[in-house]
Backbone as CSV, one residue per row, in Angstrom:
resi,resn,N_x,N_y,N_z,CA_x,CA_y,CA_z,C_x,C_y,C_z
1,MET,-10.688,22.306,-10.120,-11.167,21.518,-10.866,-11.917,20.546,-10.807
2,ARG,-12.804,20.098,-11.627,-14.450,18.937,-10.972,-13.625,17.537,-10.824
3,VAL,-12.200,17.215,-10.882,-11.954,15.836,-10.768,-11.833,16.648,-9.198
4,GLU,-11.148,17.252,-8.816,-10.632,17.405,-7.214,-12.125,17.122,-6.367
5,ARG,-12.822,18.278,-6.945,-14.442,18.262,-6.501,-14.525,17.303,-6.246
6,ALA,-15.047,16.180,-7.444,-16.003,15.452,-7.370,-15.286,13.992,-5.886
7,GLU,-13.508,14.271,-5.986,-12.466,13.399,-4.759,-13.369,14.183,-3.866
8,GLN,-13.060,15.175,-3.296,-14.069,15.732,-1.815,-15.748,15.733,-1.771
9,TYR,-16.025,15.470,-3.120,-17.459,15.387,-2.553,-17.539,13.709,-2.459
10,ALA,-16.711,12.716,-2.827,-16.833,10.901,-2.290,-16.586,11.305,-0.678
11,GLU,-15.827,11.427,-0.717,-14.933,12.071,0.986,-15.517,12.738,1.924
12,ALA,-16.182,13.679,1.506,-17.391,13.817,2.182,-18.510,12.981,2.761
13,LEU,-18.821,12.619,1.640,-20.183,11.074,1.571,-19.578,10.081,3.137
14,PHE,-18.436,9.844,2.528,-17.818,8.497,3.521,-16.863,8.814,4.968
15,GLY,-16.227,10.079,4.344,-15.544,10.450,6.155,-16.124,11.630,6.638
16,GLY,-17.099,11.571,6.521,-17.925,12.926,7.442,-17.713,12.989,8.757
17,LYS,-17.706,11.663,9.728,-17.983,11.112,11.247,-16.366,10.526,11.636
18,GLY,-15.670,10.852,10.749,-14.058,11.369,11.091,-14.151,9.888,11.738
19,ASP,-12.809,9.542,11.774,-12.043,7.826,11.802,-10.784,8.154,13.399
20,PRO,-10.956,8.010,14.097,-10.102,8.726,15.526,-8.534,7.965,15.167
21,ASP,-8.397,6.512,14.719,-7.393,5.804,14.797,-6.854,6.093,13.519
22,LEU,-7.057,6.627,12.927,-6.742,7.199,11.171,-6.216,8.215,11.673
23,GLU,-7.200,9.546,11.889,-6.729,10.867,12.560,-5.826,10.732,13.342
24,ARG,-6.049,9.709,14.272,-4.052,10.008,14.934,-3.045,9.158,14.330
25,ALA,-3.467,8.557,12.969,-2.283,8.306,12.595,-1.754,9.945,11.728
26,LEU,-2.542,10.602,11.287,-2.340,11.155,10.060,-1.594,12.546,11.570
27,ALA,-2.235,12.733,12.871,-1.480,13.379,13.560,-0.524,13.653,14.091
28,SER,0.126,12.084,14.087,1.376,11.962,14.180,2.209,12.666,13.672
29,ILE,1.749,11.885,11.986,2.708,12.654,10.731,3.206,13.562,11.157
30,LYS,2.028,14.790,11.934,2.386,15.829,11.556,3.176,16.698,12.685
31,GLU,3.017,15.677,13.447,4.092,16.008,15.058,5.243,15.870,14.793
32,LYS,5.401,14.594,14.062,7.125,14.076,14.006,7.477,14.844,12.797
33,HIS,7.077,15.905,11.753,7.477,16.715,10.570,7.333,15.270,9.679
34,MET,6.862,14.464,9.422,7.080,13.563,8.983,6.630,13.859,7.302
35,PRO,6.707,12.912,6.420,6.329,13.483,5.002,4.920,13.356,5.164
36,ASP,4.046,13.819,4.331,2.461,13.409,4.455,2.127,13.107,3.561
37,ILE,2.581,11.577,2.796,2.333,11.223,1.900,1.503,9.889,1.636
38,SER,0.487,9.611,3.541,-0.088,8.479,3.459,-1.093,8.345,2.017
39,VAL,-1.516,6.791,2.057,-2.657,6.735,1.194,-3.785,7.369,1.308
40,LYS,-4.217,7.887,0.246,-5.611,9.172,0.450,-6.570,7.915,1.360
41,PRO,-7.442,9.002,1.727,-8.568,8.226,2.666,-9.537,7.436,1.762
42,GLY,-9.837,7.787,0.619,-10.555,7.110,-0.162,-10.064,5.389,-0.415
43,TYR,-8.832,5.691,-1.061,-8.536,4.548,-1.277,-7.620,3.903,0.412
44,GLY,-8.184,4.114,1.387,-7.763,3.939,2.562,-8.574,2.105,2.647
45,ARG,-9.934,3.460,2.762,-11.280,2.150,2.769,-11.567,1.369,1.927
46,LEU,-10.550,1.436,0.212,-10.500,0.218,-0.485,-9.694,-0.454,-0.356
47,LEU,-8.597,-0.522,0.313,-7.851,-1.411,1.269,-8.477,-2.403,2.001
48,THR,-9.080,-1.905,2.819,-9.863,-2.463,3.589,-11.088,-3.321,3.209
49,LEU,-11.863,-2.441,2.105,-12.941,-3.433,1.459,-12.362,-4.262,0.517
50,LEU,-11.432,-4.681,-0.119,-10.432,-5.451,-0.793,-9.889,-6.550,0.007
51,ALA,-8.957,-6.225,1.020,-8.862,-7.189,1.690,-10.001,-8.112,2.320
52,ALA,-10.897,-7.591,3.106,-12.267,-8.158,2.813,-12.955,-9.113,2.230
53,ALA,-12.712,-8.742,1.135,-13.952,-9.273,0.246,-12.819,-10.330,-0.517
54,SER,-11.446,-10.250,-0.650,-10.618,-11.463,-1.313,-10.465,-12.397,-0.005
55,GLY,-10.671,-11.977,1.009,-10.943,-13.270,2.128,-9.200,-13.123,2.908
56,ALA,-8.840,-12.242,2.177,-7.323,-12.415,2.326,-6.735,-12.548,4.399
57,ALA,-6.063,-13.020,4.652,-5.539,-13.931,5.849,-4.069,-13.586,6.354
58,VAL,-3.031,-13.118,5.607,-1.508,-12.689,5.464,-1.184,-11.750,4.580
59,ALA,-1.013,-10.818,4.493,-0.616,-9.256,4.248,0.448,-9.416,3.792
60,LEU,0.863,-8.351,3.364,2.760,-7.719,3.307,2.421,-6.322,2.661
61,GLU,2.609,-5.548,3.195,3.024,-3.852,3.159,4.010,-3.919,3.078
62,ILE,4.576,-3.086,1.772,5.917,-2.397,1.644,5.737,-0.540,1.504
63,GLY,6.006,-0.179,2.678,5.851,1.047,3.056,5.319,1.461,4.391
64,ALA,5.669,1.333,5.574,4.663,1.777,6.530,4.431,3.001,6.904
65,LEU,5.405,4.023,7.011,5.215,5.550,7.107,4.776,5.539,8.772
66,ALA,3.239,6.071,9.083,3.500,6.121,10.346,1.887,5.266,10.849
67,GLY,1.594,4.142,9.673,0.641,2.986,10.055,-0.614,3.587,9.407
68,TYR,-0.579,4.429,8.617,-2.562,4.631,8.582,-2.572,3.649,7.599
69,SER,-1.936,3.282,6.324,-2.386,1.863,5.526,-2.401,0.746,6.371
70,GLY,-1.634,0.502,6.866,-1.541,-0.674,7.900,-3.180,-1.345,8.848
71,ILE,-3.563,-0.112,9.175,-4.352,-0.342,10.037,-5.781,-0.190,9.051
72,CYS,-5.845,0.199,7.999,-6.737,0.023,6.611,-6.674,-1.502,6.626
73,LEU,-5.179,-1.778,6.215,-5.137,-3.381,6.202,-5.843,-4.566,7.119
74,ALA,-5.801,-3.989,8.060,-5.464,-4.901,9.628,-7.187,-5.245,9.172
75,ARG,-7.782,-3.883,9.146,-9.423,-3.906,9.700,-9.856,-5.029,8.743
76,GLY,-9.074,-4.975,7.173,-9.900,-5.975,6.334,-9.237,-7.427,6.159
77,LEU,-8.395,-7.455,7.125,-8.069,-9.116,7.619,-8.767,-10.003,8.106
78,ARG,-8.924,-11.248,7.757,-10.013,-12.605,8.400,-9.337,-12.301,9.819
79,PRO,-9.895,-13.208,10.829,-9.807,-12.939,11.890,-8.332,-14.215,12.436
80,GLY,-7.732,-13.242,12.944,-6.901,-14.429,12.826,-5.419,-14.034,12.309
81,GLY,-5.334,-13.378,11.069,-4.660,-13.036,9.761,-3.772,-12.066,10.742
82,THR,-2.731,-12.012,9.897,-1.097,-11.618,10.176,-0.926,-10.444,8.722
83,LEU,-0.043,-9.074,9.359,0.052,-7.798,8.590,1.619,-7.783,8.915
84,THR,2.682,-8.592,7.714,3.980,-8.009,8.037,4.256,-6.416,7.119
85,SER,5.116,-5.727,7.541,4.851,-4.415,7.585,6.651,-4.253,6.922
86,LEU,7.010,-3.356,6.414,8.150,-3.503,5.516,8.706,-1.903,5.539
87,GLU,9.818,-1.483,6.187,9.842,-0.050,6.676,11.336,0.418,7.065
88,LEU,11.942,0.751,6.228,13.523,1.468,5.707,14.077,2.049,7.210
89,LYS,13.144,3.234,7.469,13.485,4.097,8.817,12.720,3.633,9.663
90,PRO,14.074,3.159,11.333,13.169,2.509,12.549,11.973,3.233,13.396
91,GLU,12.302,4.875,13.065,11.458,5.950,13.585,10.047,5.753,13.009
92,TYR,10.230,5.792,11.906,8.701,5.385,11.257,8.329,4.230,11.612
93,ALA,8.851,2.973,11.718,8.544,1.849,12.006,7.362,1.535,13.768
94,GLU,8.891,2.495,14.203,8.167,2.431,15.926,6.786,2.923,15.448
95,LEU,6.715,4.581,15.290,5.869,5.436,15.092,4.333,4.552,14.909
96,ALA,4.682,3.561,13.432,3.231,3.132,13.069,3.288,2.233,14.308
97,LYS,3.866,1.007,14.702,3.534,0.077,15.871,2.815,0.499,16.213
98,ALA,3.436,1.311,17.485,2.603,2.667,18.022,0.616,2.627,18.046
99,ASN,0.831,3.528,16.864,-0.662,3.577,16.030,-1.241,2.407,15.979
100,LEU,-0.954,1.219,15.045,-1.623,-0.099,15.345,-2.110,-0.557,16.066
101,THR,-1.211,-0.415,17.399,-1.425,-0.770,18.554,-2.502,0.371,19.710
102,ALA,-2.661,1.058,19.036,-3.681,2.373,19.672,-4.733,1.859,19.008
103,ALA,-5.061,0.884,17.596,-5.908,0.878,16.937,-6.592,-0.508,17.536
104,GLY,-5.859,-1.176,18.114,-5.970,-2.704,18.696,-5.302,-3.309,17.965
105,PHE,-4.625,-3.462,16.634,-3.818,-4.233,15.809,-2.268,-4.589,16.546
106,GLY,-1.881,-4.262,17.812,-0.778,-4.668,18.089,-0.026,-5.545,17.719
107,ASP,-1.059,-6.802,17.691,-0.649,-7.988,17.785,-0.971,-8.939,16.357
108,VAL,-1.271,-8.179,15.408,-1.466,-8.225,14.289,-0.754,-8.316,13.595
109,VAL,0.082,-7.466,13.594,1.433,-6.659,12.625,2.887,-7.229,13.435
110,GLU,3.750,-7.090,12.250,5.120,-7.592,12.672,6.009,-6.666,11.529
111,TYR,6.889,-6.035,12.082,7.603,-4.806,11.479,8.969,-4.899,10.836
112,ARG,9.156,-5.192,10.053,10.683,-5.548,9.616,11.677,-4.393,9.181
113,VAL,12.720,-3.907,9.588,13.130,-2.324,9.240,13.995,-2.396,8.822
114,GLY,14.998,-2.254,7.477,15.098,-2.354,6.669,15.422,-1.809,5.156
115,LYS,15.916,-2.184,4.317,16.162,-1.962,3.097,14.815,-3.283,2.457
116,ALA,13.597,-2.805,1.637,12.945,-3.796,1.724,13.569,-5.025,0.654
117,LEU,13.868,-4.867,-0.323,14.704,-5.619,-1.107,15.089,-6.887,-0.654
118,ALA,15.799,-6.277,0.941,16.904,-7.306,1.269,15.359,-8.143,2.415
119,SER,14.459,-7.687,2.981,13.614,-7.704,3.619,13.014,-9.191,3.106
120,LEU,12.681,-8.704,1.687,11.651,-9.401,0.646,12.691,-10.792,0.674
121,GLU,13.965,-10.636,0.125,14.984,-12.221,0.177,14.881,-13.105,1.229
122,ALA,14.982,-12.476,2.407,14.358,-13.299,4.256,13.357,-13.789,3.654
123,LEU,12.377,-12.869,3.783,11.034,-13.549,4.059,11.202,-14.875,3.174
124,ALA,11.274,-14.543,1.895,11.515,-15.980,1.076,11.948,-17.257,1.331
125,SER,13.574,-16.594,1.880,14.210,-17.728,2.597,13.522,-18.467,3.785
126,GLU,12.685,-17.643,4.347,11.996,-18.418,5.724,10.729,-19.306,5.010
127,GLY,10.498,-18.777,3.640,9.217,-19.905,2.852,7.751,-19.149,3.208
128,LYS,7.672,-17.946,3.104,6.695,-16.926,3.616,6.032,-16.887,2.166
129,THR,4.575,-16.919,2.091,3.593,-16.577,1.166,2.853,-15.475,1.547
130,PHE,1.977,-15.239,1.053,0.732,-13.680,1.158,0.245,-13.953,0.288
131,ASP,-1.200,-13.835,0.666,-2.172,-13.528,-0.100,-2.889,-11.904,-0.508
132,PHE,-2.088,-10.878,0.141,-2.517,-9.593,-0.231,-1.204,-9.193,-0.215
133,PHE,-0.730,-7.867,-1.016,0.569,-7.191,-0.843,0.270,-5.581,-1.542
134,PHE,0.456,-4.998,-0.625,0.202,-3.143,-0.606,1.568,-2.804,-0.829
135,ILE,1.846,-1.901,-1.958,3.291,-1.376,-1.932,3.248,0.147,-2.066
136,ASP,3.691,0.424,-1.235,3.958,1.823,-1.401,4.873,2.848,-0.563
137,ALA,5.593,2.496,-1.600,7.520,2.604,-1.133,8.399,3.537,-2.221
138,ASP,9.144,3.822,-2.357,10.058,4.323,-3.004,9.908,3.458,-4.848
139,LYS,9.545,4.234,-5.526,9.416,4.248,-6.990,9.578,3.457,-7.663
140,GLY,11.370,4.230,-7.670,11.971,2.850,-8.550,12.222,1.793,-8.333
141,ASN,11.676,1.162,-7.210,12.006,0.041,-7.387,10.142,-0.782,-7.204
142,TYR,9.691,-0.136,-7.625,7.884,-0.675,-7.587,8.360,-2.092,-8.869
143,PRO,8.513,-2.514,-10.119,8.666,-3.222,-10.779,9.888,-4.640,-10.160
144,ASN,10.599,-4.403,-8.915,11.392,-4.903,-8.117,10.454,-5.637,-7.463
145,TYR,9.483,-4.692,-6.790,8.549,-5.333,-5.773,7.523,-6.293,-6.495
146,LEU,7.169,-5.679,-7.545,5.846,-6.467,-8.571,6.679,-8.402,-8.336
147,ASP,8.003,-7.848,-8.860,8.071,-9.085,-9.412,8.272,-9.941,-7.858
148,TRP,8.788,-9.453,-6.721,8.629,-10.787,-5.478,6.813,-10.351,-5.125
149,ALA,6.240,-9.901,-5.396,5.136,-10.229,-5.278,4.611,-11.344,-5.783
150,LEU,4.890,-11.425,-6.908,4.881,-12.813,-8.164,5.413,-14.620,-7.534
151,LYS,6.734,-13.554,-6.931,7.258,-14.945,-5.600,6.826,-15.434,-4.839
152,LEU,5.908,-14.024,-4.558,5.828,-14.976,-2.867,4.240,-14.359,-2.711
153,GLY,3.545,-14.686,-3.734,1.881,-14.531,-3.942,1.653,-16.110,-4.075
154,ARG,0.418,-15.924,-3.199,-0.073,-17.243,-3.126,-1.222,-17.049,-4.737
155,PRO,-2.017,-18.345,-5.024,-2.562,-18.520,-6.172,-4.292,-16.914,-5.557
156,GLY,-4.100,-16.301,-7.022,-5.354,-14.784,-6.462,-5.082,-14.145,-5.142
157,ALA,-4.010,-14.060,-4.935,-3.333,-12.970,-4.463,-3.483,-11.738,-5.039
158,ILE,-4.382,-10.667,-4.387,-4.212,-9.272,-4.878,-2.957,-8.452,-4.274
159,ILE,-2.692,-7.740,-5.275,-1.723,-6.680,-5.172,-2.180,-5.086,-5.856
160,VAL,-1.988,-4.567,-4.301,-2.398,-3.311,-4.663,-1.221,-2.214,-4.351
161,GLY,-1.275,-1.458,-5.956,0.052,-0.370,-5.508,-0.654,1.673,-5.881
162,ASP,-0.186,1.969,-4.757,-0.232,3.379,-4.881,0.875,4.327,-5.349
163,ASN,-0.110,5.224,-5.771,0.509,6.538,-6.784,1.583,5.981,-7.716
164,VAL,0.621,5.691,-8.884,0.705,4.703,-10.170,1.388,5.430,-12.034
165,LEU,0.382,7.232,-10.770,0.399,8.254,-12.093,1.385,8.894,-11.793
166,LEU,1.703,9.413,-10.340,2.961,10.089,-10.197,2.945,11.243,-10.058
167,LYS,1.570,11.678,-9.581,1.237,13.332,-9.939,0.784,13.853,-10.819
168,GLY,0.838,12.809,-12.780,0.888,13.227,-14.019,1.888,12.988,-14.224
169,ARG,3.225,12.975,-13.856,4.266,12.525,-14.549,4.261,11.453,-15.665
170,ILE,3.316,10.500,-15.359,3.363,9.597,-16.138,2.988,9.116,-17.020
171,VAL,2.794,10.251,-17.261,2.085,11.093,-19.564,2.983,12.065,-19.968
172,GLU,4.213,12.317,-19.432,4.728,13.623,-19.909,6.251,12.509,-20.024
173,GLU,6.008,12.288,-22.002,6.467,11.420,-22.614,8.429,12.383,-22.763
174,GLU,8.094,13.564,-22.497,9.806,13.224,-22.304,10.284,13.869,-21.039
175,SER,9.579,12.901,-19.952,9.855,12.796,-18.797,11.331,11.591,-19.073
176,THR,12.454,12.054,-18.092,13.630,10.904,-17.982,13.813,10.572,-16.678
177,SER,13.275,10.656,-15.543,13.256,10.439,-14.566,13.129,9.168,-14.300
178,PRO,14.290,8.504,-13.539,14.226,6.507,-13.457,13.032,6.888,-12.296
179,SER,12.342,7.346,-11.662,10.864,7.029,-10.872,9.886,6.893,-12.151
180,VAL,10.036,7.826,-13.020,8.250,7.834,-14.152,9.074,6.236,-15.078
181,ARG,10.227,5.994,-15.143,10.631,4.773,-16.351,10.416,3.775,-15.279
182,ALA,10.704,3.855,-14.959,10.536,2.210,-13.334,8.699,2.109,-13.288
183,MET,7.638,3.132,-13.110,6.645,3.178,-13.006,5.879,2.710,-14.129
184,ARG,6.492,3.205,-14.998,6.062,2.834,-16.356,5.787,1.415,-16.839
185,VAL,6.923,0.963,-16.345,7.545,-0.595,-16.455,6.150,-1.252,-15.545
186,PHE,6.366,-0.903,-14.758,4.998,-1.404,-13.530,3.845,-1.023,-13.801
187,ASN,3.527,-0.035,-14.335,2.489,-0.110,-15.116,2.059,-0.797,-16.185
188,GLU,3.064,-0.814,-17.196,2.309,-1.595,-18.363,2.494,-3.188,-18.214
189,ARG,3.394,-3.947,-17.085,3.377,-4.801,-16.343,2.012,-5.605,-15.921
190,VAL,1.352,-4.701,-15.006,-0.230,-4.752,-14.609,-1.235,-5.024,-15.781
191,ALA,-0.342,-4.707,-16.934,-1.560,-4.523,-17.998,-1.541,-6.196,-18.788
192,THR,0.053,-6.414,-18.990,-0.197,-7.234,-19.933,0.837,-8.364,-19.238
193,ASP,1.231,-8.421,-17.963,1.504,-9.738,-17.700,0.444,-10.530,-17.540
194,PRO,0.908,-12.175,-18.134,-0.280,-13.300,-18.483,-0.771,-14.164,-17.460
195,ARG,0.449,-13.281,-16.151,0.198,-14.392,-14.514,-0.797,-13.144,-13.645
196,LEU,-1.702,-11.613,-14.720,-2.350,-10.755,-13.756,-3.208,-10.782,-14.447
197,GLN,-4.232,-10.198,-13.499,-5.433,-9.499,-14.371,-5.140,-8.266,-13.342
198,GLY,-5.220,-6.820,-14.137,-5.264,-5.652,-13.158,-5.691,-4.541,-14.409
199,VAL,-6.463,-3.640,-13.148,-6.942,-2.299,-13.509,-6.179,-1.011,-13.317
200,ILE,-5.888,0.190,-13.464,-5.912,1.148,-12.565,-7.386,2.282,-12.620
201,LEU,-7.011,2.409,-11.932,-8.506,3.862,-11.033,-7.310,5.150,-11.169
202,PRO,-7.415,5.690,-11.718,-6.941,7.095,-11.895,-7.266,8.031,-10.827
203,ALA,-8.133,7.556,-9.899,-8.653,9.024,-8.955,-7.432,8.578,-8.034
204,TYR,-7.378,10.573,-7.487,-6.040,10.561,-6.584,-4.928,10.795,-7.262
205,ASP,-3.755,10.205,-7.038,-2.925,9.873,-7.765,-2.722,8.574,-8.574
206,GLY,-3.843,7.947,-8.561,-3.358,6.548,-8.999,-3.496,5.194,-7.959
207,LEU,-4.131,4.043,-8.522,-4.023,2.927,-7.437,-4.095,1.800,-8.605
208,SER,-3.149,1.106,-8.532,-3.508,-0.213,-9.389,-3.482,-1.364,-8.325
209,ILE,-4.447,-1.918,-9.230,-5.059,-3.747,-8.498,-4.758,-4.676,-9.314
210,ALA,-4.065,-5.973,-8.899,-4.263,-6.300,-9.977,-4.381,-8.076,-8.657
211,ARG,-4.810,-9.507,-9.797,-4.791,-10.117,-8.724,-4.172,-11.515,-9.972
212,ILE,-2.899,-12.162,-9.185,-2.563,-13.428,-9.431,-3.424,-14.066,-9.607
213,VAL,-3.379,-14.762,-11.162,-4.180,-15.664,-11.511,-3.793,-17.175,-11.538
């Protein structure tokens, strides 16, 4: 397909030299037989760019896996910035921590293990606020995660969501999948919520980018 070839062309332009820290994270996924569902390299670079361009200092990530996206986010934060990463599985959080430490960001990131909604409630009770959010976790909870981002987000905060096209299932009108229904709600809110300025990038599996106004 032309779209896939175009994506490969773009990756060849920017990814030809390799990246030891990100390659280490991807290799660890294979070694641990974890699902290969990290953010795509092009969108990983975009995370770094968005964090840097927005001047983000306090970021929140929902879904750590092996730390690929965490490295991308940490690279874009202002000096002295911090990343809070929520991960359901302890073994994933441990691996992500090891990979971020190897990349030089061990003192930047804090991991909170357990169900993300419980961790988000705890962060709210602690009075935490953030200026950048990256959502890449269980798709059925994307609308709930958006609610929390709006609660915990500072004015001007950026909210990014990955896999918002669900491999094309989002446009299958006959689909009754809970994940598809939830993602449609998420996407519609990004497009219409008056508190947000948003856009969806359709490359790879779709990336939603919104700004709290």
